[in-house]
Short mmCIF file of the C-alpha atoms (twelve columns), coordinates in Angstrom:
data_MODEL
# 
_entry.id   MODEL 
# 
loop_
_atom_site.group_PDB 
_atom_site.id 
_atom_site.type_symbol 
_atom_site.label_atom_id 
_atom_site.label_alt_id 
_atom_site.label_comp_id 
_atom_site.label_asym_id 
_atom_site.label_seq_id 
_atom_site.Cartn_x 
_atom_site.Cartn_y 
_atom_site.Cartn_z 
_atom_site.pdbx_PDB_model_num 
ATOM 1   C CA . MET A 1   92.508 -65.712 -218.607 1 
ATOM 2   C CA . ILE A 2   90.699 -65.461 -215.332 1 
ATOM 3   C CA . SER A 3   90.609 -68.947 -213.681 1 
ATOM 4   C CA . LEU A 4   87.230 -70.338 -212.689 1 
ATOM 5   C CA . THR A 5   88.167 -70.548 -209.046 1 
ATOM 6   C CA . THR A 6   89.320 -66.985 -208.817 1 
ATOM 7   C CA . PHE A 7   86.059 -65.839 -210.578 1 
ATOM 8   C CA . LEU A 8   83.717 -67.934 -208.350 1 
ATOM 9   C CA . LEU A 9   85.730 -66.573 -205.264 1 
ATOM 10  C CA . PHE A 10  85.287 -62.989 -206.434 1 
ATOM 11  C CA . THR A 11  81.644 -63.541 -207.200 1 
ATOM 12  C CA . THR A 12  80.922 -65.061 -203.780 1 
ATOM 13  C CA . ALA A 13  82.548 -62.100 -201.925 1 
ATOM 14  C CA . SER A 14  80.986 -59.594 -203.906 1 
ATOM 15  C CA . LEU A 15  77.630 -61.130 -203.569 1 
ATOM 16  C CA . ALA A 16  78.131 -61.035 -199.764 1 
ATOM 17  C CA . LEU A 17  78.874 -57.375 -200.070 1 
ATOM 18  C CA . VAL A 18  76.178 -56.545 -202.455 1 
ATOM 19  C CA . LEU A 19  73.570 -58.350 -200.130 1 
ATOM 20  C CA . VAL A 20  74.452 -55.934 -197.110 1 
ATOM 21  C CA . PRO A 21  72.332 -52.799 -197.354 1 
ATOM 22  C CA . GLY A 22  74.367 -49.804 -198.214 1 
ATOM 23  C CA . PRO A 23  74.012 -46.150 -199.236 1 
ATOM 24  C CA . ASN A 24  73.115 -47.024 -202.765 1 
ATOM 25  C CA . HIS A 25  70.255 -49.153 -201.462 1 
ATOM 26  C CA . LEU A 26  69.008 -46.474 -199.210 1 
ATOM 27  C CA . TYR A 27  69.046 -43.767 -201.912 1 
ATOM 28  C CA . ILE A 28  67.120 -46.111 -204.388 1 
ATOM 29  C CA . ALA A 29  64.658 -46.986 -201.750 1 
ATOM 30  C CA . ALA A 30  64.020 -43.408 -200.831 1 
ATOM 31  C CA . ARG A 31  63.521 -42.448 -204.390 1 
ATOM 32  C CA . GLY A 32  60.995 -45.374 -204.957 1 
ATOM 33  C CA . LEU A 33  59.025 -44.414 -201.772 1 
ATOM 34  C CA . ALA A 34  58.888 -40.796 -203.128 1 
ATOM 35  C CA . GLN A 35  57.961 -41.406 -206.687 1 
ATOM 36  C CA . GLY A 36  57.122 -45.034 -207.304 1 
ATOM 37  C CA . ARG A 37  58.508 -48.003 -209.152 1 
ATOM 38  C CA . ALA A 38  59.670 -46.218 -212.314 1 
ATOM 39  C CA . ALA A 39  61.591 -43.710 -210.362 1 
ATOM 40  C CA . GLY A 40  63.064 -46.489 -208.275 1 
ATOM 41  C CA . LEU A 41  64.267 -48.389 -211.359 1 
ATOM 42  C CA . ALA A 42  65.562 -45.247 -213.040 1 
ATOM 43  C CA . SER A 43  67.741 -44.425 -209.852 1 
ATOM 44  C CA . ALA A 44  68.909 -48.053 -209.793 1 
ATOM 45  C CA . LEU A 45  69.912 -47.772 -213.453 1 
ATOM 46  C CA . GLY A 46  71.689 -44.520 -212.756 1 
ATOM 47  C CA . VAL A 47  73.529 -45.914 -209.727 1 
ATOM 48  C CA . GLU A 48  74.976 -48.779 -211.802 1 
ATOM 49  C CA . THR A 49  75.776 -46.458 -214.662 1 
ATOM 50  C CA . GLY A 50  77.894 -44.798 -212.050 1 
ATOM 51  C CA . THR A 51  79.528 -48.069 -211.329 1 
ATOM 52  C CA . LEU A 52  80.478 -48.337 -215.235 1 
ATOM 53  C CA . VAL A 53  82.480 -44.871 -214.506 1 
ATOM 54  C CA . HIS A 54  84.221 -46.329 -211.589 1 
ATOM 55  C CA . ILE A 55  85.163 -49.473 -213.665 1 
ATOM 56  C CA . ALA A 56  86.595 -47.345 -216.302 1 
ATOM 57  C CA . ALA A 57  88.448 -45.194 -213.725 1 
ATOM 58  C CA . ALA A 58  89.853 -48.309 -212.147 1 
ATOM 59  C CA . ALA A 59  91.096 -49.850 -215.435 1 
ATOM 60  C CA . ALA A 60  92.692 -46.546 -216.256 1 
ATOM 61  C CA . GLY A 61  94.247 -46.248 -212.895 1 
ATOM 62  C CA . LEU A 62  92.468 -43.186 -211.757 1 
ATOM 63  C CA . SER A 63  90.837 -44.826 -208.710 1 
ATOM 64  C CA . TYR A 64  94.345 -45.594 -207.364 1 
ATOM 65  C CA . VAL A 65  95.423 -41.973 -207.799 1 
ATOM 66  C CA . ILE A 66  92.516 -40.647 -206.135 1 
ATOM 67  C CA . SER A 67  93.001 -43.053 -203.157 1 
ATOM 68  C CA . ARG A 68  96.575 -42.036 -202.846 1 
ATOM 69  C CA . SER A 69  96.101 -38.345 -202.982 1 
ATOM 70  C CA . ALA A 70  94.610 -36.903 -200.025 1 
ATOM 71  C CA . THR A 71  93.518 -33.905 -202.012 1 
ATOM 72  C CA . LEU A 72  91.760 -35.476 -204.918 1 
ATOM 73  C CA . PHE A 73  89.994 -37.830 -202.274 1 
ATOM 74  C CA . ALA A 74  88.808 -34.824 -200.293 1 
ATOM 75  C CA . VAL A 75  87.477 -33.230 -203.489 1 
ATOM 76  C CA . VAL A 76  85.404 -36.273 -204.515 1 
ATOM 77  C CA . LYS A 77  84.290 -36.902 -201.007 1 
ATOM 78  C CA . TRP A 78  82.940 -33.521 -200.259 1 
ATOM 79  C CA . ALA A 79  81.387 -33.100 -203.652 1 
ATOM 80  C CA . GLY A 80  79.380 -36.184 -202.889 1 
ATOM 81  C CA . VAL A 81  78.445 -34.962 -199.293 1 
ATOM 82  C CA . ALA A 82  77.202 -31.596 -200.752 1 
ATOM 83  C CA . TYR A 83  75.288 -33.298 -203.375 1 
ATOM 84  C CA . LEU A 84  73.463 -35.580 -200.891 1 
ATOM 85  C CA . VAL A 85  72.927 -32.645 -198.505 1 
ATOM 86  C CA . TYR A 86  71.485 -30.666 -201.470 1 
ATOM 87  C CA . LEU A 87  68.988 -33.668 -202.271 1 
ATOM 88  C CA . GLY A 88  67.943 -33.803 -198.567 1 
ATOM 89  C CA . VAL A 89  67.469 -29.900 -198.216 1 
ATOM 90  C CA . ARG A 90  65.508 -29.929 -201.403 1 
ATOM 91  C CA . ALA A 91  63.222 -32.711 -200.125 1 
ATOM 92  C CA . PHE A 92  62.268 -30.522 -197.229 1 
ATOM 93  C CA . THR A 93  61.973 -27.260 -199.019 1 
ATOM 94  C CA . ALA A 94  60.333 -28.146 -202.375 1 
ATOM 95  C CA . LYS A 95  56.801 -26.753 -202.981 1 
ATOM 96  C CA . GLU A 96  55.563 -30.444 -203.325 1 
ATOM 97  C CA . ALA A 97  56.798 -31.111 -199.804 1 
ATOM 98  C CA . ARG A 98  55.087 -28.112 -198.271 1 
ATOM 99  C CA . ALA A 99  51.833 -29.046 -200.122 1 
ATOM 100 C CA . GLY A 100 52.073 -32.643 -199.048 1 
ATOM 101 C CA . THR A 101 52.088 -34.183 -202.459 1 
ATOM 102 C CA . PRO A 102 54.979 -36.317 -203.785 1 
ATOM 103 C CA . PRO A 103 57.146 -34.689 -206.323 1 
ATOM 104 C CA . VAL A 104 57.148 -35.869 -209.937 1 
ATOM 105 C CA . GLN A 105 60.831 -35.620 -211.382 1 
ATOM 106 C CA . PRO A 106 61.524 -36.554 -214.954 1 
ATOM 107 C CA . LEU A 107 62.983 -40.001 -214.949 1 
ATOM 108 C CA . SER A 108 65.943 -38.804 -216.951 1 
ATOM 109 C CA . LYS A 109 66.688 -36.370 -214.050 1 
ATOM 110 C CA . VAL A 110 66.198 -39.261 -211.630 1 
ATOM 111 C CA . PHE A 111 68.610 -41.388 -213.482 1 
ATOM 112 C CA . LEU A 112 71.157 -38.662 -213.654 1 
ATOM 113 C CA . GLU A 113 70.790 -38.188 -209.734 1 
ATOM 114 C CA . GLY A 114 71.630 -41.961 -209.381 1 
ATOM 115 C CA . VAL A 115 74.692 -41.646 -211.550 1 
ATOM 116 C CA . LEU A 116 76.052 -38.633 -209.504 1 
ATOM 117 C CA . VAL A 117 75.285 -40.369 -206.280 1 
ATOM 118 C CA . ASN A 118 77.359 -43.286 -207.093 1 
ATOM 119 C CA . VAL A 119 80.226 -41.493 -209.056 1 
ATOM 120 C CA . LEU A 120 80.645 -38.896 -206.186 1 
ATOM 121 C CA . ASN A 121 81.001 -41.787 -203.585 1 
ATOM 122 C CA . PRO A 122 84.598 -42.176 -202.887 1 
ATOM 123 C CA . LYS A 123 83.953 -45.509 -200.931 1 
ATOM 124 C CA . VAL A 124 82.953 -47.140 -204.242 1 
ATOM 125 C CA . ALA A 125 86.315 -45.973 -205.826 1 
ATOM 126 C CA . LEU A 126 88.212 -47.368 -202.872 1 
ATOM 127 C CA . PHE A 127 86.297 -50.721 -203.298 1 
ATOM 128 C CA . PHE A 128 88.016 -51.108 -206.727 1 
ATOM 129 C CA . VAL A 129 91.308 -50.258 -205.192 1 
ATOM 130 C CA . ALA A 130 91.388 -52.189 -201.924 1 
ATOM 131 C CA . PHE A 131 89.147 -55.213 -202.817 1 
ATOM 132 C CA . LEU A 132 89.178 -56.007 -206.470 1 
ATOM 133 C CA . PRO A 133 92.971 -55.997 -207.065 1 
ATOM 134 C CA . HIS A 134 93.390 -58.846 -204.674 1 
ATOM 135 C CA . PHE A 135 91.622 -61.077 -207.561 1 
ATOM 136 C CA . VAL A 136 93.841 -59.731 -210.385 1 
ATOM 137 C CA . ASP A 137 96.414 -62.012 -211.579 1 
ATOM 138 C CA . PRO A 138 99.121 -60.417 -213.754 1 
ATOM 139 C CA . GLY A 139 99.954 -63.659 -215.286 1 
ATOM 140 C CA . ALA A 140 96.301 -64.264 -216.355 1 
ATOM 141 C CA . GLY A 141 96.404 -61.594 -219.047 1 
ATOM 142 C CA . SER A 142 95.800 -57.856 -219.185 1 
ATOM 143 C CA . PRO A 143 95.180 -56.412 -215.628 1 
ATOM 144 C CA . ALA A 144 92.960 -53.794 -217.023 1 
ATOM 145 C CA . LEU A 145 90.741 -56.366 -218.908 1 
ATOM 146 C CA . GLN A 146 90.386 -58.430 -215.624 1 
ATOM 147 C CA . ILE A 147 89.351 -55.424 -213.799 1 
ATOM 148 C CA . VAL A 148 86.720 -54.728 -216.372 1 
ATOM 149 C CA . VAL A 149 85.409 -58.394 -216.100 1 
ATOM 150 C CA . PHE A 150 85.346 -58.370 -212.363 1 
ATOM 151 C CA . GLY A 151 83.741 -54.893 -212.328 1 
ATOM 152 C CA . LEU A 152 80.933 -55.813 -214.750 1 
ATOM 153 C CA . THR A 153 80.248 -58.856 -212.586 1 
ATOM 154 C CA . LEU A 154 79.929 -56.665 -209.486 1 
ATOM 155 C CA . LEU A 155 77.670 -54.380 -211.526 1 
ATOM 156 C CA . LEU A 156 75.277 -57.089 -212.505 1 
ATOM 157 C CA . LEU A 157 75.110 -58.444 -208.941 1 
ATOM 158 C CA . GLY A 158 74.456 -54.959 -207.778 1 
ATOM 159 C CA . LEU A 159 71.781 -54.345 -210.451 1 
ATOM 160 C CA . VAL A 160 69.694 -57.156 -209.286 1 
ATOM 161 C CA . SER A 161 69.861 -56.109 -205.660 1 
ATOM 162 C CA . ASP A 162 69.027 -52.660 -206.607 1 
ATOM 163 C CA . VAL A 163 66.065 -53.609 -208.732 1 
ATOM 164 C CA . VAL A 164 64.644 -55.567 -205.762 1 
ATOM 165 C CA . TYR A 165 65.071 -52.521 -203.434 1 
ATOM 166 C CA . ALA A 166 63.510 -50.305 -206.229 1 
ATOM 167 C CA . LEU A 167 60.490 -52.403 -206.903 1 
ATOM 168 C CA . THR A 168 59.754 -53.124 -203.151 1 
ATOM 169 C CA . ALA A 169 60.117 -49.463 -202.147 1 
ATOM 170 C CA . GLY A 170 58.144 -48.396 -205.251 1 
ATOM 171 C CA . THR A 171 55.231 -50.650 -204.486 1 
ATOM 172 C CA . LEU A 172 55.066 -49.580 -200.843 1 
ATOM 173 C CA . GLY A 173 55.335 -45.796 -202.114 1 
ATOM 174 C CA . THR A 174 52.470 -46.151 -204.409 1 
ATOM 175 C CA . ARG A 175 50.349 -47.878 -201.675 1 
ATOM 176 C CA . LEU A 176 51.089 -45.078 -199.033 1 
ATOM 177 C CA . THR A 177 49.808 -42.115 -201.016 1 
ATOM 178 C CA . ARG A 178 48.042 -40.827 -197.907 1 
ATOM 179 C CA . GLY A 179 51.423 -40.524 -196.264 1 
ATOM 180 C CA . ALA A 180 53.095 -38.744 -199.244 1 
ATOM 181 C CA . LYS A 181 54.215 -35.818 -197.185 1 
ATOM 182 C CA . ALA A 182 55.702 -38.040 -194.504 1 
ATOM 183 C CA . LEU A 183 57.487 -40.135 -197.357 1 
ATOM 184 C CA . ARG A 184 58.913 -37.037 -198.622 1 
ATOM 185 C CA . TYR A 185 60.429 -36.149 -195.342 1 
ATOM 186 C CA . VAL A 186 61.693 -39.748 -195.026 1 
ATOM 187 C CA . SER A 187 63.502 -39.316 -198.232 1 
ATOM 188 C CA . GLY A 188 65.077 -36.161 -197.012 1 
ATOM 189 C CA . VAL A 189 66.179 -37.795 -193.872 1 
ATOM 190 C CA . VAL A 190 67.830 -40.557 -195.890 1 
ATOM 191 C CA . TYR A 191 69.720 -38.116 -198.181 1 
ATOM 192 C CA . LEU A 192 70.961 -36.064 -195.317 1 
ATOM 193 C CA . GLY A 193 71.925 -39.136 -193.323 1 
ATOM 194 C CA . LEU A 194 73.886 -40.431 -196.300 1 
ATOM 195 C CA . GLY A 195 75.687 -37.168 -196.653 1 
ATOM 196 C CA . VAL A 196 76.646 -37.221 -192.936 1 
ATOM 197 C CA . ALA A 197 77.906 -40.737 -193.248 1 
ATOM 198 C CA . MET A 198 79.930 -39.945 -196.294 1 
ATOM 199 C CA . ALA A 199 81.375 -37.020 -194.452 1 
ATOM 200 C CA . PHE A 200 82.827 -39.022 -191.535 1 
ATOM 201 C CA . ALA A 201 83.934 -41.773 -193.972 1 
ATOM 202 C CA . GLY A 202 87.759 -41.999 -193.354 1 
ATOM 203 C CA . ARG A 203 90.264 -42.880 -196.117 1 
ATOM 204 C CA . LYS A 204 90.786 -46.331 -194.511 1 
# 
């Protein structure tokens, strides 16, 4: 069983990491600005659903394999880069962008994009390999179960943070309808910027 002290230490450290704006926050904010609060929330839920995939992978040992294999890491990394660049290019080339009106994507598609953005982010997988294992105590029970507990804790903290970004950006987006075309371009720049940042992210 995980000790209370260890759990509190992990929660505090995770909270500090979650509060620092990162790629997921920028993606959620961009989606909220482009399409409103509902889309922002859908993307936030998608991102954290992607976290569930990372939790399962870490518990099964797949994240460790990816982090140790240059080939597998590169595949995941460049798939993520390609997807973010695709989102950015689409933001600039879609008919809605040329017309100056915000796109209306089905929320199911927005949700799926959030899942893919997070699943294809190798830095999240490395978090579960480089950071989380320090809190796992082999003498406290099943390591896989401990990873799941810690991962779900991180997910809940991340979800709260993501929802705040989604609601804030979504509110601003709905109030700035006159700047819809500019917001669309801002979203495109954010996606492309995240793709470039991921491309230069080293294995360390």
